[in-house]
C-alpha positions as CSV (number, residue, x, y, z in Angstrom):
1,M,-25.7,-97.0,-25.9
2,E,-22.8,-95.0,-24.4
3,R,-21.1,-92.4,-26.6
4,S,-17.5,-92.9,-27.7
5,N,-14.7,-90.4,-27.1
6,L,-15.3,-89.4,-30.7
7,D,-18.7,-88.2,-29.4
8,K,-17.6,-86.1,-26.5
9,I,-19.2,-82.6,-26.7
10,D,-16.1,-79.9,-26.5
11,F,-17.8,-76.6,-25.9
12,K,-14.6,-74.5,-26.4
13,K,-14.8,-76.0,-30.2
14,S,-18.7,-76.4,-30.8
15,L,-19.1,-72.5,-29.2
16,G,-15.7,-71.6,-30.8
17,S,-17.1,-67.8,-31.2
18,L,-17.4,-67.6,-27.6
19,Y,-14.5,-69.5,-26.5
20,A,-11.8,-69.1,-29.2
21,P,-11.7,-65.4,-29.9
22,S,-8.7,-63.6,-31.7
23,A,-5.8,-62.3,-29.7
24,K,-5.2,-59.7,-32.0
25,A,-8.5,-57.4,-32.0
26,F,-11.7,-57.1,-30.0
27,A,-14.7,-58.8,-31.2
28,I,-18.5,-58.2,-30.5
29,V,-20.4,-61.4,-29.7
30,D,-23.9,-62.2,-28.7
31,V,-23.6,-64.7,-25.7
32,P,-26.6,-66.9,-25.4
33,T,-28.3,-67.6,-22.2
34,M,-26.5,-70.6,-20.6
35,Q,-26.7,-72.1,-17.1
36,F,-23.9,-72.0,-14.7
37,I,-22.9,-73.4,-11.1
38,N,-21.9,-70.2,-9.2
39,V,-20.2,-69.0,-6.1
40,D,-20.0,-65.5,-4.8
41,G,-17.2,-64.2,-2.5
42,R,-15.0,-61.1,-1.6
43,G,-11.0,-61.0,-1.4
44,D,-7.8,-61.8,-3.0
45,P,-8.3,-64.8,-5.2
46,N,-4.5,-65.5,-4.7
47,T,-5.0,-65.6,-0.9
48,A,-8.6,-65.8,0.1
49,P,-9.6,-69.3,1.5
50,A,-13.1,-68.5,0.2
51,Y,-11.9,-68.5,-3.3
52,A,-10.0,-71.7,-3.0
53,T,-13.1,-73.3,-1.5
54,A,-15.2,-71.9,-4.3
55,V,-12.9,-73.3,-6.9
56,S,-12.9,-76.8,-5.5
57,W,-16.5,-77.0,-5.3
58,L,-17.2,-75.8,-8.7
59,Y,-14.8,-78.3,-10.2
60,T,-16.0,-81.0,-8.1
61,L,-19.7,-80.7,-8.8
62,S,-18.9,-80.2,-12.4
63,Y,-17.1,-83.4,-12.8
64,T,-19.9,-85.4,-10.8
65,L,-22.5,-83.9,-13.2
66,K,-20.2,-84.7,-16.3
67,F,-20.1,-88.3,-15.1
68,A,-23.9,-88.3,-14.3
69,S,-24.8,-87.2,-17.8
70,K,-22.6,-89.9,-19.3
71,A,-24.2,-92.6,-17.1
72,E,-28.0,-91.6,-17.1
73,L,-28.2,-89.5,-20.5
74,G,-25.4,-91.1,-22.9
75,K,-24.0,-87.6,-23.2
76,D,-20.3,-87.1,-22.5
77,Y,-18.6,-83.7,-22.5
78,T,-15.4,-82.0,-21.6
79,V,-15.9,-79.8,-18.4
80,P,-15.9,-76.2,-19.6
81,P,-13.2,-73.7,-18.1
82,L,-13.4,-72.0,-15.1
83,E,-14.8,-68.4,-15.4
84,G,-14.9,-65.2,-13.2
85,L,-16.8,-62.0,-12.9
86,W,-15.0,-59.3,-11.1
87,W,-16.1,-55.7,-9.7
88,A,-15.3,-53.3,-6.9
89,D,-17.2,-50.5,-5.2
90,D,-15.4,-48.1,-7.4
91,M,-15.2,-49.5,-10.8
92,A,-13.9,-46.2,-12.4
93,N,-10.7,-47.1,-10.3
94,F,-10.9,-50.9,-10.4
95,A,-7.5,-51.4,-11.6
96,N,-6.0,-49.5,-8.5
97,T,-8.5,-51.4,-5.9
98,P,-6.6,-53.6,-3.7
99,K,-7.6,-57.2,-4.6
100,S,-8.9,-57.9,-1.0
101,A,-11.7,-55.3,-1.5
102,W,-12.6,-57.1,-5.0
103,F,-16.1,-58.6,-5.2
104,W,-16.2,-61.9,-7.4
105,T,-18.4,-64.8,-8.7
106,S,-16.6,-68.1,-9.7
107,L,-18.6,-70.0,-12.1
108,I,-18.6,-73.1,-14.6
109,M,-21.0,-73.8,-17.3
110,V,-23.2,-76.7,-17.1
111,P,-24.8,-77.9,-20.4
112,D,-28.8,-77.3,-20.7
113,F,-29.3,-81.1,-21.0
114,V,-28.3,-81.3,-17.3
115,T,-31.5,-80.9,-15.0
116,P,-31.9,-79.4,-11.8
117,A,-32.4,-82.9,-10.3
118,M,-29.1,-84.1,-11.6
119,Y,-27.7,-81.1,-9.9
120,E,-29.4,-81.7,-6.5
121,A,-28.2,-85.3,-6.8
122,A,-24.7,-84.3,-7.4
123,L,-24.6,-81.6,-4.4
124,S,-25.8,-84.3,-2.4
125,K,-22.7,-86.4,-3.5
126,T,-20.3,-83.7,-3.1
127,K,-21.5,-82.6,0.3
128,A,-20.4,-86.1,1.4
129,N,-17.0,-85.5,0.4
130,L,-16.4,-81.7,0.9
131,G,-19.0,-80.9,3.9
132,D,-21.2,-77.7,3.9
133,P,-20.9,-75.8,0.6
134,P,-20.8,-72.1,0.3
135,P,-23.8,-70.5,1.1
136,S,-24.0,-68.8,-2.4
137,L,-23.5,-71.9,-4.4
138,R,-26.3,-72.2,-6.8
139,L,-27.1,-73.4,-10.5
140,E,-28.7,-70.6,-12.3
141,A,-29.4,-69.2,-16.0
142,F,-26.9,-66.2,-16.9
143,D,-27.9,-64.1,-19.7
144,E,-25.0,-61.9,-20.7
145,G,-26.1,-60.8,-24.2
146,S,-24.1,-58.5,-26.3
147,S,-20.4,-58.4,-25.1
148,V,-16.8,-57.4,-26.3
149,Q,-14.0,-59.9,-25.9
150,I,-10.6,-60.5,-26.7
151,L,-7.8,-63.3,-26.1
152,H,-5.2,-62.3,-23.6
153,I,-2.0,-64.4,-23.8
154,G,0.4,-64.0,-20.8
155,P,0.4,-63.3,-17.0
156,Y,-2.9,-62.1,-15.5
157,A,-0.8,-59.3,-14.0
158,L,-0.2,-57.8,-17.7
159,E,-4.0,-57.7,-18.5
160,A,-4.4,-53.9,-17.5
161,P,-3.2,-52.6,-20.8
162,T,-5.7,-54.7,-22.7
163,I,-8.7,-54.1,-20.2
164,S,-7.9,-50.2,-20.5
165,R,-7.9,-50.1,-24.3
166,L,-11.3,-52.0,-24.2
167,H,-13.0,-49.5,-21.9
168,S,-11.5,-46.4,-22.8
169,E,-10.9,-46.8,-26.7
170,F,-13.1,-49.5,-28.2
171,L,-16.3,-49.0,-26.5
172,S,-16.1,-45.1,-27.2
173,A,-15.3,-45.9,-30.7
174,H,-18.3,-48.0,-31.2
175,G,-20.9,-46.1,-29.0
176,L,-21.1,-48.9,-26.2
177,V,-20.8,-48.7,-22.5
178,E,-20.7,-51.3,-20.0
179,N,-23.5,-53.6,-19.1
180,G,-22.4,-55.8,-16.4
181,H,-19.4,-57.0,-14.7
182,H,-15.9,-57.8,-16.0
183,H,-15.5,-61.3,-17.3
184,E,-12.7,-63.5,-17.5
185,I,-12.6,-67.1,-18.9
186,Y,-9.6,-69.1,-18.1
187,L,-8.6,-71.3,-21.1
188,S,-5.3,-72.5,-19.3
189,D,-4.4,-74.1,-16.0
190,P,-2.0,-71.8,-14.1
191,R,-0.7,-74.9,-12.5
192,R,0.6,-76.4,-15.6
193,A,1.1,-73.6,-18.0
194,A,3.9,-71.4,-17.9
195,P,2.9,-67.6,-17.1
196,A,3.9,-66.2,-20.6
197,K,1.6,-68.8,-22.2
198,L,-1.5,-68.4,-20.1
199,K,-4.7,-67.9,-22.2
200,T,-7.5,-65.8,-20.8
201,I,-10.8,-64.6,-22.5
202,I,-11.4,-60.9,-21.3
203,R,-15.1,-60.2,-21.9
204,Q,-17.0,-57.2,-21.2
205,P,-21.0,-57.1,-21.6
206,V,-22.1,-54.1,-23.3
207,R,-25.0,-51.9,-24.4
208,P,-25.5,-48.8,-26.8
209,A,-24.7,-45.7,-25.2
210,A,-27.8,-43.6,-24.4
Protein backbone atom coordinates (compact mmCIF):
# COMPACT_ATOMS: atom_id res chain seq x y z
CA MET A 1 0.00 0.00 0.00
CA GLU A 2 1.36 3.45 -0.92
CA ARG A 3 2.14 5.68 2.00
CA SER A 4 0.22 8.92 2.40
CA ASN A 5 1.85 12.31 2.73
CA LEU A 6 1.35 12.02 6.48
CA ASP A 7 3.76 9.06 6.44
CA LYS A 8 6.49 10.84 4.49
CA ILE A 9 9.77 10.68 6.40
CA ASP A 10 11.44 14.03 7.07
CA PHE A 11 14.93 13.36 8.38
CA LYS A 12 15.38 16.97 9.47
CA LYS A 13 12.67 16.20 12.03
CA SER A 14 13.36 12.55 12.87
CA LEU A 15 17.08 13.32 13.25
CA GLY A 16 16.48 16.66 14.94
CA SER A 17 19.63 16.57 17.07
CA LEU A 18 21.66 16.47 13.85
CA TYR A 19 19.63 18.76 11.59
CA ALA A 20 18.07 21.26 14.02
CA PRO A 21 20.82 22.62 16.29
CA SER A 22 20.64 25.82 18.31
CA ALA A 23 22.00 29.04 16.87
CA LYS A 24 22.93 30.23 20.37
CA ALA A 25 25.45 27.67 21.57
CA PHE A 26 27.74 24.93 20.32
CA ALA A 27 26.59 21.37 20.93
CA ILE A 28 28.44 18.07 20.88
CA VAL A 29 26.59 15.36 18.94
CA ASP A 30 27.32 11.75 18.05
CA VAL A 31 26.68 11.38 14.32
CA PRO A 32 25.80 7.78 13.37
CA THR A 33 27.08 6.07 10.25
CA MET A 34 24.87 7.05 7.31
CA GLN A 35 25.11 6.56 3.56
CA PHE A 36 25.54 9.43 1.14
CA ILE A 37 25.89 10.14 -2.55
CA ASN A 38 29.24 11.95 -2.87
CA VAL A 39 31.15 13.93 -5.47
CA ASP A 40 34.68 15.29 -4.91
CA GLY A 41 36.16 18.38 -6.48
CA ARG A 42 38.32 21.46 -6.20
CA GLY A 43 37.70 25.13 -6.84
CA ASP A 44 35.50 28.08 -5.98
CA PRO A 45 31.93 26.78 -5.51
CA ASN A 46 30.61 30.10 -6.81
CA THR A 47 32.35 29.80 -10.18
CA ALA A 48 33.71 26.25 -10.71
CA PRO A 49 31.67 24.37 -13.35
CA ALA A 50 32.57 21.11 -11.58
CA TYR A 51 30.70 22.23 -8.46
CA ALA A 52 27.53 23.07 -10.37
CA THR A 53 27.77 19.71 -12.15
CA ALA A 54 28.22 17.89 -8.85
CA VAL A 55 25.16 19.54 -7.31
CA SER A 56 23.05 18.80 -10.39
CA TRP A 57 23.98 15.11 -10.25
CA LEU A 58 23.40 14.85 -6.52
CA TYR A 59 19.91 16.31 -6.66
CA THR A 60 18.86 14.43 -9.78
CA LEU A 61 20.02 11.10 -8.35
CA SER A 62 18.49 11.86 -4.96
CA TYR A 63 15.04 12.55 -6.40
CA THR A 64 15.26 9.51 -8.68
CA LEU A 65 15.98 7.39 -5.60
CA LYS A 66 13.16 9.02 -3.65
CA PHE A 67 10.64 8.13 -6.36
CA ALA A 68 12.05 4.60 -6.66
CA SER A 69 11.77 4.12 -2.91
CA LYS A 70 8.14 5.20 -2.96
CA ALA A 71 7.29 2.96 -5.91
CA GLU A 72 9.30 -0.13 -4.96
CA LEU A 73 9.34 -0.03 -1.15
CA GLY A 74 6.29 2.01 -0.28
CA LYS A 75 8.55 4.38 1.65
CA ASP A 76 8.37 8.08 0.84
CA TYR A 77 10.72 10.69 2.24
CA THR A 78 11.81 14.28 1.86
CA VAL A 79 15.18 14.51 0.12
CA PRO A 80 17.70 15.59 2.79
CA PRO A 81 19.61 18.86 2.42
CA LEU A 82 22.79 19.38 0.44
CA GLU A 83 25.94 19.09 2.55
CA GLY A 84 29.58 19.97 1.96
CA LEU A 85 32.99 19.01 3.34
CA TRP A 86 35.65 21.68 2.83
CA TRP A 87 39.42 21.77 3.26
CA ALA A 88 42.67 23.20 1.93
CA ASP A 89 46.36 22.28 1.93
CA ASP A 90 46.94 24.71 4.82
CA MET A 91 44.01 24.32 7.18
CA ALA A 92 45.58 26.67 9.73
CA ASN A 93 45.06 29.42 7.16
CA PHE A 94 41.89 28.05 5.57
CA ALA A 95 39.89 31.28 5.97
CA ASN A 96 42.50 33.19 3.96
CA THR A 97 43.01 30.52 1.29
CA PRO A 98 41.59 31.57 -2.10
CA LYS A 99 38.42 29.65 -2.80
CA SER A 100 39.93 28.52 -6.09
CA ALA A 101 42.33 26.39 -4.01
CA TRP A 102 39.63 24.80 -1.84
CA PHE A 103 38.95 21.07 -1.96
CA TRP A 104 35.41 19.84 -1.39
CA THR A 105 33.12 16.88 -1.24
CA SER A 106 29.46 17.62 -1.95
CA LEU A 107 26.99 15.07 -0.61
CA ILE A 108 23.36 14.26 0.10
CA MET A 109 22.25 11.62 2.60
CA VAL A 110 20.40 8.56 1.30
CA PRO A 111 18.22 6.49 3.69
CA ASP A 112 19.65 3.12 4.66
CA PHE A 113 16.64 1.32 3.17
CA VAL A 114 17.80 2.45 -0.29
CA THR A 115 19.96 -0.39 -1.60
CA PRO A 116 23.07 -0.33 -3.83
CA ALA A 117 20.99 -2.02 -6.54
CA MET A 118 18.48 0.85 -6.41
CA TYR A 119 21.36 3.32 -6.63
CA GLU A 120 22.77 1.60 -9.74
CA ALA A 121 19.35 1.64 -11.39
CA ALA A 122 18.92 5.34 -10.58
CA LEU A 123 22.41 6.02 -11.91
CA SER A 124 21.54 4.41 -15.24
CA LYS A 125 18.41 6.56 -15.53
CA THR A 126 20.33 9.72 -14.66
CA LYS A 127 23.04 8.95 -17.24
CA ALA A 128 20.36 8.90 -19.89
CA ASN A 129 19.47 12.51 -18.99
CA LEU A 130 22.78 14.03 -17.90
CA GLY A 131 25.41 12.00 -19.77
CA ASP A 132 28.61 10.79 -18.14
CA PRO A 133 28.73 11.32 -14.34
CA PRO A 134 31.60 12.96 -12.45
CA PRO A 135 34.37 10.33 -12.02
CA SER A 136 34.21 10.53 -8.21
CA LEU A 137 30.42 10.05 -7.98
CA ARG A 138 29.67 7.24 -5.53
CA LEU A 139 27.36 5.88 -2.85
CA GLU A 140 29.19 5.14 0.38
CA ALA A 141 28.90 5.09 4.16
CA PHE A 142 30.18 8.06 6.17
CA ASP A 143 31.09 7.51 9.82
CA GLU A 144 31.57 11.01 11.19
CA GLY A 145 31.20 10.24 14.91
CA SER A 146 31.59 12.81 17.65
CA SER A 147 31.18 16.35 16.33
CA VAL A 148 30.59 19.92 17.44
CA GLN A 149 27.94 21.93 15.63
CA ILE A 150 25.95 25.13 15.67
CA LEU A 151 23.38 26.82 13.43
CA HIS A 152 24.57 29.87 11.50
CA ILE A 153 21.88 32.29 10.32
CA GLY A 154 22.98 34.75 7.66
CA PRO A 155 25.22 34.98 4.60
CA TYR A 156 27.84 32.30 4.03
CA ALA A 157 30.48 35.05 3.92
CA LEU A 158 29.80 35.87 7.59
CA GLU A 159 30.45 32.36 8.94
CA ALA A 160 34.12 33.05 9.72
CA PRO A 161 33.70 34.48 13.27
CA THR A 162 31.60 31.49 14.36
CA ILE A 163 34.04 29.03 12.82
CA SER A 164 36.91 30.83 14.53
CA ARG A 165 35.19 30.63 17.94
CA LEU A 166 34.54 26.93 17.44
CA HIS A 167 38.20 26.17 16.75
CA SER A 168 40.00 28.70 18.92
CA GLU A 169 37.68 28.76 21.96
CA PHE A 170 35.22 25.87 22.23
CA LEU A 171 37.51 23.01 21.24
CA SER A 172 40.38 24.04 23.51
CA ALA A 173 38.01 24.71 26.41
CA HIS A 174 36.61 21.18 26.11
CA GLY A 175 39.88 19.34 25.47
CA LEU A 176 39.02 18.54 21.86
CA VAL A 177 40.83 18.67 18.52
CA GLU A 178 39.68 18.40 14.92
CA ASN A 179 39.10 14.89 13.56
CA GLY A 180 37.92 15.47 10.01
CA HIS A 181 36.96 18.10 7.48
CA HIS A 182 34.96 21.27 8.08
CA HIS A 183 31.34 20.31 7.39
CA GLU A 184 28.40 22.49 6.36
CA ILE A 185 24.76 21.50 5.93
CA TYR A 186 22.64 23.86 3.84
CA LEU A 187 19.11 24.00 5.24
CA SER A 188 18.06 26.92 3.01
CA ASP A 189 17.87 27.29 -0.75
CA PRO A 190 20.02 30.34 -1.60
CA ARG A 191 17.92 30.87 -4.73
CA ARG A 192 14.83 31.51 -2.60
CA ALA A 193 15.97 32.74 0.82
CA ALA A 194 17.35 36.21 1.49
CA PRO A 195 21.04 36.12 2.48
CA ALA A 196 20.21 37.36 6.00
CA LYS A 197 17.86 34.38 6.51
CA LEU A 198 20.06 31.57 5.18
CA LYS A 199 20.36 28.70 7.68
CA THR A 200 23.56 26.66 7.63
CA ILE A 201 24.73 24.05 10.12
CA ILE A 202 28.44 24.38 10.83
CA ARG A 203 29.86 21.06 12.03
CA GLN A 204 33.36 19.91 12.99
CA PRO A 205 34.21 16.24 13.75
CA VAL A 206 36.33 16.04 16.89
CA ARG A 207 38.28 13.71 19.19
CA PRO A 208 39.83 14.15 22.63
CA ALA A 209 43.15 15.98 22.57
CA ALA A 210 46.12 13.69 23.19
